[in-house]
C-alpha positions as CSV (number, residue, x, y, z in Angstrom):
1,M,0.0,0.0,0.0
2,I,1.1,3.6,-0.8
3,N,0.7,6.4,1.7
4,T,0.0,9.8,0.1
5,N,-2.0,12.9,0.4
6,C,-4.7,14.6,-1.7
7,N,-4.4,18.4,-1.6
8,F,-7.0,20.6,-3.2
9,T,-9.1,23.7,-2.6
10,I,-12.8,24.4,-2.3
11,N,-13.7,28.0,-2.8
12,G,-10.1,28.8,-2.2
13,I,-9.9,27.0,1.1
14,P,-7.1,24.3,1.3
15,I,-8.2,20.7,2.0
16,N,-5.9,17.8,2.8
17,L,-6.9,14.2,2.9
18,D,-4.7,11.3,4.1
19,V,-4.8,8.5,1.5
20,K,-3.7,4.9,1.5
21,T,-4.0,3.1,-1.8
22,K,-2.7,0.0,-3.6
23,K,-1.2,2.1,-6.3
24,L,-1.3,5.4,-8.2
25,V,-1.9,5.5,-12.0
26,T,-1.9,8.2,-14.7
27,G,-4.3,7.9,-17.5
28,K,-3.9,7.5,-21.3
29,D,-3.7,10.3,-23.8
30,E,-7.5,10.7,-24.2
31,I,-10.5,12.8,-23.2
32,L,-13.0,10.3,-22.0
33,Y,-15.9,12.8,-22.2
34,L,-15.4,13.0,-25.9
35,K,-14.4,9.4,-26.4
36,H,-17.7,8.3,-24.9
37,G,-19.9,10.7,-26.8
38,G,-20.2,13.7,-24.5
39,G,-23.8,13.9,-23.1
40,I,-24.6,17.6,-23.1
41,D,-25.8,19.2,-26.3
42,T,-26.7,22.6,-24.8
43,N,-24.9,25.9,-23.9
44,W,-23.6,24.7,-20.5
45,D,-21.4,22.0,-22.0
46,Y,-18.3,24.1,-21.5
47,E,-18.8,24.4,-17.7
48,G,-20.1,20.8,-17.3
49,Y,-22.8,21.8,-14.9
50,T,-25.9,24.0,-14.5
51,V,-28.3,25.0,-11.7
52,T,-32.0,25.1,-12.3
53,N,-35.3,25.4,-10.5
54,F,-36.6,22.0,-9.4
55,L,-39.7,22.2,-7.2
56,E,-42.1,25.0,-6.2
57,K,-42.3,25.7,-2.4
58,K,-45.3,23.4,-1.7
59,H,-44.0,20.5,-3.5
60,Y,-40.5,21.1,-2.1
61,N,-41.9,21.1,1.4
62,D,-43.8,17.8,0.7
63,F,-40.5,16.4,-0.6
64,I,-38.6,17.4,2.6
65,D,-41.4,15.8,4.7
66,V,-41.1,12.5,2.9
67,I,-37.3,12.5,3.3
68,T,-37.5,13.4,7.0
69,K,-40.0,10.6,7.6
70,L,-37.8,8.1,5.7
71,V,-34.6,9.1,7.6
72,K,-36.3,8.9,10.9
73,E,-37.8,5.5,10.2
74,K,-34.5,4.0,9.0
75,L,-32.6,5.6,11.9
76,E,-35.1,4.0,14.4
77,L,-34.4,0.6,12.8
78,V,-30.6,1.1,13.3
79,K,-31.0,2.3,16.9
80,N,-33.8,0.0,17.7
81,K,-35.8,2.7,19.5
82,K,-38.2,5.5,18.8
83,I,-37.0,9.0,18.2
84,D,-39.1,11.9,19.2
85,N,-38.9,15.4,17.7
86,F,-36.4,14.3,15.0
87,I,-34.7,17.2,13.2
88,L,-33.2,16.4,9.8
89,D,-30.1,18.7,9.9
90,Q,-29.3,17.4,13.4
91,Y,-28.9,13.8,12.1
92,H,-25.2,13.8,13.4
93,T,-26.4,14.2,17.0
94,Y,-28.4,10.9,16.9
95,V,-25.7,8.6,15.7
96,N,-22.2,7.4,16.5
97,D,-19.9,6.3,13.7
98,E,-21.0,2.6,13.8
99,E,-24.7,3.6,13.6
100,H,-24.0,6.0,10.8
101,Y,-22.3,3.4,8.6
102,K,-25.2,1.0,9.3
103,F,-27.7,3.7,8.3
104,L,-26.0,4.4,5.0
105,K,-26.8,0.9,3.8
106,F,-30.4,2.0,3.6
107,V,-29.9,5.1,1.6
108,T,-26.9,4.7,-0.7
109,S,-26.3,2.7,-3.9
110,G,-24.0,0.2,-2.2
111,T,-20.7,-1.2,-3.6
112,K,-22.5,-2.8,-6.6
113,G,-24.6,0.3,-7.2
114,I,-27.9,-1.6,-7.0
115,N,-29.3,-0.4,-3.7
116,G,-31.1,2.8,-2.7
117,I,-34.5,4.3,-2.1
118,P,-37.5,3.5,-4.5
119,L,-38.5,6.4,-6.7
120,S,-42.1,5.5,-5.9
121,I,-41.9,7.2,-2.5
122,L,-41.2,10.6,-4.0
123,P,-44.2,13.0,-3.8
124,F,-44.0,13.8,-7.5
125,E,-43.7,11.7,-10.7
126,S,-40.0,10.9,-11.4
127,K,-40.6,11.1,-15.1
128,L,-40.9,14.8,-14.7
129,L,-37.2,14.7,-13.7
130,D,-36.5,12.7,-16.8
131,K,-38.0,15.4,-18.9
132,L,-36.3,18.2,-17.0
133,V,-32.8,16.6,-17.4
134,S,-33.5,15.7,-21.0
135,D,-34.5,19.3,-21.8
136,L,-31.5,20.7,-20.0
137,C,-29.0,18.3,-21.8
138,G,-30.6,18.4,-25.2
139,R,-31.0,14.6,-25.6
140,P,-33.3,12.0,-24.0
141,Y,-32.3,10.8,-20.5
142,T,-34.0,8.4,-18.1
143,T,-33.3,7.4,-14.5
144,R,-34.5,3.8,-15.2
145,K,-31.9,1.4,-16.7
146,T,-31.6,-2.3,-16.6
147,F,-28.3,-3.9,-15.6
148,Y,-27.1,-7.5,-15.7
149,K,-30.4,-8.3,-17.5
150,I,-32.1,-8.7,-14.1
151,F,-31.8,-5.4,-12.2
152,T,-33.6,-2.2,-13.2
153,N,-32.5,0.9,-11.5
154,N,-35.5,2.8,-10.2
155,H,-33.9,4.3,-7.1
156,F,-32.4,7.5,-5.8
157,W,-29.9,8.0,-3.1
158,L,-29.1,10.3,-0.2
159,R,-25.6,11.7,0.5
160,I,-25.1,12.5,4.1
161,V,-22.0,14.4,5.3
162,R,-21.8,15.1,9.0
163,P,-20.1,18.3,10.3
164,Q,-16.5,18.0,11.3
165,K,-16.3,14.4,10.3
166,T,-14.4,12.4,7.6
167,D,-17.5,11.5,5.6
168,N,-16.2,13.2,2.5
169,N,-14.7,11.5,-0.5
170,P,-11.8,12.8,-2.6
171,P,-12.2,14.6,-5.8
172,H,-13.2,12.0,-8.4
173,R,-15.0,11.2,-11.7
174,D,-17.8,8.7,-12.0
175,C,-16.9,7.5,-15.5
176,Y,-14.3,4.9,-15.0
177,F,-16.8,2.0,-15.0
178,K,-18.6,0.7,-18.1
179,K,-22.1,1.2,-16.8
180,N,-21.3,4.9,-16.0
181,T,-20.1,6.1,-19.4
182,K,-23.4,7.6,-20.6
183,I,-24.8,9.4,-17.6
184,V,-25.4,12.8,-15.9
185,N,-26.0,13.3,-12.2
186,I,-28.2,15.6,-10.2
187,Y,-27.5,17.1,-6.8
188,A,-30.5,18.6,-4.9
189,P,-30.1,20.1,-1.4
190,I,-32.3,18.6,1.3
191,A,-30.7,19.9,4.6
192,G,-27.6,21.8,5.6
193,S,-26.5,22.5,2.1
194,N,-24.7,25.8,1.7
195,W,-21.5,27.5,0.6
196,Y,-19.6,25.6,3.4
197,S,-21.0,22.1,2.5
198,S,-22.6,21.7,-0.9
199,L,-21.1,19.5,-3.6
200,P,-17.9,21.0,-5.1
201,I,-17.1,20.8,-8.8
202,L,-14.2,21.8,-11.0
203,P,-15.8,23.7,-14.0
204,G,-14.7,22.5,-17.4
205,S,-12.7,19.5,-16.0
206,H,-14.6,17.0,-18.2
207,Y,-12.3,18.3,-21.0
208,I,-9.1,17.5,-19.1
209,N,-7.0,14.8,-20.7
210,E,-6.6,11.6,-18.7
211,K,-2.8,11.8,-19.1
212,D,-3.0,14.9,-16.9
213,V,-4.8,13.1,-14.1
214,T,-3.4,10.7,-11.4
215,N,-5.9,8.4,-9.7
216,T,-5.8,5.8,-7.0
217,S,-6.2,2.2,-8.0
218,G,-7.3,-0.9,-6.1
219,K,-8.1,-0.9,-2.4
220,T,-8.1,2.7,-1.1
221,F,-8.7,4.3,2.2
222,I,-9.5,8.1,2.5
223,N,-8.9,9.4,6.1
224,G,-9.2,5.7,7.2
225,V,-12.5,5.0,5.3
226,R,-12.7,2.6,2.4
227,F,-13.5,4.4,-0.9
228,S,-14.3,2.3,-4.1
229,N,-14.2,4.8,-6.9
230,P,-10.8,6.0,-8.2
231,G,-9.9,9.2,-6.3
232,I,-8.0,11.9,-8.1
233,M,-4.8,12.7,-6.3
234,H,-3.2,15.1,-8.8
235,C,-4.3,17.1,-11.9
236,S,-1.8,19.2,-13.9
237,K,-4.5,21.8,-14.3
238,G,-4.9,22.1,-10.5
239,L,-7.7,20.9,-8.2
240,N,-9.4,24.2,-7.4
241,L,-13.0,23.3,-6.9
242,I,-16.0,25.6,-6.3
243,T,-19.5,25.0,-4.8
244,P,-22.3,26.2,-7.2
245,N,-24.6,25.9,-4.1
246,P,-28.1,25.3,-5.4
247,Q,-30.8,26.7,-3.1
248,P,-33.9,24.9,-1.7
249,G,-36.1,24.0,-4.6
250,Q,-33.2,24.0,-7.1
251,L,-30.9,21.3,-8.3
252,M,-27.6,21.0,-10.0
253,V,-27.3,18.9,-13.1
254,F,-23.7,17.9,-14.0
255,T,-21.7,15.5,-16.1
256,P,-19.8,13.1,-13.8
257,Y,-16.9,13.4,-16.2
258,T,-16.2,16.6,-14.4
259,I,-13.9,16.4,-11.3
260,H,-16.2,16.7,-8.3
261,G,-16.5,15.7,-4.7
262,G,-14.2,16.2,-1.8
263,G,-16.9,18.2,-0.1
264,C,-16.2,18.2,3.6
265,N,-18.9,19.7,5.7
266,R,-17.4,22.8,7.3
267,N,-20.7,23.8,9.1
268,K,-20.1,23.6,12.9
269,D,-23.3,21.8,13.9
270,T,-25.4,21.0,10.8
271,T,-25.6,17.7,8.8
272,R,-25.6,18.1,5.0
273,I,-28.1,15.8,3.3
274,S,-28.7,15.9,-0.5
275,L,-30.6,13.9,-3.1
276,E,-28.5,12.1,-5.7
277,M,-29.9,10.6,-8.9
278,R,-28.3,9.3,-12.1
279,F,-29.7,9.5,-15.6
280,W,-28.7,7.5,-18.6
281,W,-28.9,8.1,-22.3
282,N,-28.8,5.5,-25.1
């Protein structure tokens, strides 16, 4: 195993992650975003992301109520007791590390990417999101896709980053696995998402050549926590990320060929929770 560090900035603030990985690799002379056919045929292709309105106030409040109920119910299963007066952005006060990692199994995609929360619990028709993303990207996208001939993705996920904890991943791309080569992602704030905590992104980085990027490979631990996706340790263009910071009722659509992530939660006493969904084009 190799011991190294990942140094980058978010909104100009230096971040350092301790990394232990099997090996470090530099990519081939190619731009994967172009090799795989791009994915954005509209005027935000250059930046690789855009922020747009998502839900009106009433529907957004209904959405938050659904997520709050879901998190409370799953948390009660983990703790095996009732929780009174649950407050979503205070999630971190209800769990220790062991309970947190157990809870994540209910709301994340899992190591094989086939877990998550059924779209059917959302208080709106998920096909509306298909249309929104398709219109924004200029080509048809859907959040339903069949893998391995037996599993159809019809789920969304929650990303939970506790304050002052090592829940954050390193800067990375989501396009190094075959099933992720024709996708865009969305990030929608649910709780505690602001300039200090929302998803960071490196604008235009989907056009950076792979030969200019050094990734982790094989078993990797970031600040002692196992991380499965290749993490970007170095980029010749620099790793100076920003937080577009969508507001409640908005969402960010972005190509996962951009360098993104690394988003530690620098709020002192507020958990950041966000909705994540992936959309595929044929």
